[in-house]
N, C-alpha and C positions, 0 to 999 in steps of 0.2 A: 490437489491443493493440500490434502492431508499429508501426503508423502513429502511435499515440499517443506511443510512446517517441521516434520520430523528431521529432515536434512538440516534445516536452519538450526534447530535446537542441538543437534549433534555437533555442528560446527562450533556453536557457542560453548558447549561443554569441552570440546577439544581445545579450543583457545584457552579456556580457563585452566585446563589440566596440564598443558604443555607449554612452559615458558619459552622454550627455544622456538616453537612455532610462532608464538606471539611476537617475537623479536624480528620477524622478517619484514616488518614495515615500521615506519615512523611518521611523524607529523610535519617534518621539514619539507616545505614545497620545493627546495632546491635539491633534495636527496633523490637518488635513483629508486628508492623505495618509499618516497613521499606520497602525499595524497593524490597527485596527478597520475601516479603509476600504480596505485593500489589494484587496479583492475588487471594488471599484468604480472605483479610480483609472484603470484601463485594462483593456480586455477580457481579455487573456491571463491576468490574475491572478485570475480569478473563483474558482479553487480555493482561494484563500487564506482562505476561510471563509464569505463571505456576499456576496450580491448584493442590490441594492435593487429590490424589486418592489412592486406595489400592496399596501399593508398592512404594509410594513416589510421588514426584512432577512431573507433566507432562506438557510439554511446550504447550502453547496455541498460544500466539503471537510469530511468528517466524521472523517478519520483524520489529523489534523494534529499537528505538532510545534511547540514542545516541550510536555512534559507534566510534571505533578508525579509523581515516582517514589515512590509510596507504595502499600502493599497488594499488593506483588508476590507471585507464587506461585513457590515454590522448585521447580526442575526440573533434570533432568540434561541439560546442554547441551554441545555441542562447544565447546571453548575456541577463541578466535581465535588464528590463527597469523600473526605479523607478519613479513613478508619484505621489510623496508625496506632499500634500498640508499642510498648517499649521492646527493645532488642538488646542483646549483650553489646557492650561498647568494644567493637573490634574495627580496626582500620587496616586496610591492605594497600600495599604498593604492588600493582600488577605489572609494572614495567611500561604501562601506557597511561594509566589513570591512578588517582588515589580513590579508593572505593571502600564503602561500608556495606558488608553483606548483611542481609536482613533475615531474621528468623520468621518462620511461617506464622500466619495469623493476622497480618495487616493487609488492608485492602484499599483500593481506589474504586469508587463507583461512579460511572458516567452513564447517565440515562438508565437503561436496563441492563447494562453490562458491568460486571465486577472483575477487577484485575488484582492479583496478589502482588504485593511489593516484594521484589527479589533483592534489590540492592540500590544504592545511590552512589554516584561518583562525580568527580569534578574535572572541568577543563578550564585552562587559562591561556589566553583571554576567552571570552565567550565564543560559542560556536554560532548561535543565531545573532544576526544583526537586527537593529531596530532603526529603520530609515537610514541604513547605511553605516550605523555606528555600532561598534562592539562594546560590550560591558567588560569589566575587569576579569570576570570569570563567570562560569555557569555550572550549576549543579543539576544533574539529571537523576530523577527518581524513575527507575525502570520497573515496570509491572508486566505480568503475564496472566492471561485468563485461562480458563479450562481447555480452550481449543488451541492454546499456544500462541494466540495473537498478542502483540505487544502494545503497551501504552506507556509513553514517557512524559513526565511532567518536567519542564525546564524552569529553573529558577535563576534569574539573572543576579549576579553579585557585583556590587559597586563599592569602591573604597569610600568610607564615610565615618562620621564621628560616633556612630552607635553600632559598633560591630556585633554581629550575631555571636552570642557566647558559645553555642554548640559548634558552629563551623570553625571558630577560632580553636576550640579544643581538639577537633578532629584533625585539622592540619598540624597542630602542635604535636599530636600523637602519631602522625603518619611516619612510617619507617622511611629512612633516607635511601634504602636499597630495597630490592624486591623482597617481599615477605609480609608478615602479618604482625600486628601489635594488639594484644588483648589487654584492655585495662581492667584488671581483676576487680570484681565486686561492683562494677558500674554498668548501668544501662543508658540508652539514649532513645529518643523518639524522633522519627522523621518529621513529626508535626512541628518540631522546634526549629526546623530549617526553612519553613515556609514564611512568606511575608505576612504582615498583619491582615492583608486582604488577599487571600489565595483564590478568590472567586472571580477575578477580572483577568481575562486571558485571551490569547489568540489560539486558534486550533487549525490544523491542516493534516493531510496524509503525507507521510514521508518515510524515512528509513532510519536504521541505526546509523550513527555518525562515525563508526569505526568498522573495519572489516569484520564480518562479511557484508556489511552495508545492506542487510536484508530490508526489503520494502514492505509496505503494508502496516507501518507503525503509526499509531494514532498519537499525534503530538499535541500537547497542551503546554503553551509557554506563558507563564504568569507575567502580567504587566508590571506589577510593583516589584522593584528590585529589593534585595536584602543587602544590608551593609556589612562590610568586612573591613579589617584593618589593612593598611598598606604593608605592614610586616607579614601578615598572613599571605597576601598575594606574592610578596617577594619570596617567602619560604616555598610556596607552591611552585613558582617558576624554578627555583633552585633544585627542588626534587625532580622536576621534569627534565631539567638539563642533565641529570645524572642517570636517566633511564637508559638501559642497554640499547645501543644502536642509535641514540639520539645525538651523540657526539657534541654535547654542549648546547644543542638547540633547546630553548627555554619554554617553548609553547606546545600545547597538545590540543589545539583546536583545528578542526577541519575547516578549510575555506568554504564560504557559502556556495551553494550549488544552484543551477538554474531552476526556476519555478516550473517551466514547461507547461504553462496553462492551468496549473492547479489553483484551486480557490483557497484563500486565507480568510477565515471567518473570525470575527471579533464580537464578543458578547457585550 
């Protein structure tokens, strides 16, 4: 297990460090390198769902994300504790997502486990569905603990009359092409992208939603959505359409994946 985690972390670092490698896949379901083919476009991504063998595609990853959040079982669950400090205001265009890297020192505590906040990024429309319906976008806060295990908090975003000021500013500052934009002299806090009630949630065991689709990720998806403006969603889609290899495809959400008998818990 330890060696597997090292391999996963190495792949994540390689993806971040090598833009050409990251461009070998996209989110367009009709593309030969789209989500249905992530398991075959290059060997390390096999966990993304299927590999081609004689007779057709064979499932590899069976605990994948995102999913449709329906039929949850109510349970008594420890609430997440968000210990988020300010970080420099930097926004990156990775060629697959708009991302905010996070400085060391911020944590998510769930029960007896603590996870360091590494970054947060955005997908449009949402990746998780709620009773079959997608939100306008979804923000993922990605955390890692001392053993390398991952925990992701998902925040659903909906167009509404009271847009979140920080999310508006982040998308407004996002580079239109691959690269980074540092807003000199400013900081931001991930606490400000959470809804007013960040303690009502669904949770399940899943995976990363982009290659290498590594499993064993602890998902916490918040029930209360955060509002954004229609203009911000439009700008986000326009930036996505210009990602290398997307050829004008305007969305970067992975389609929902089978639950395969997993439990969805609701507090």
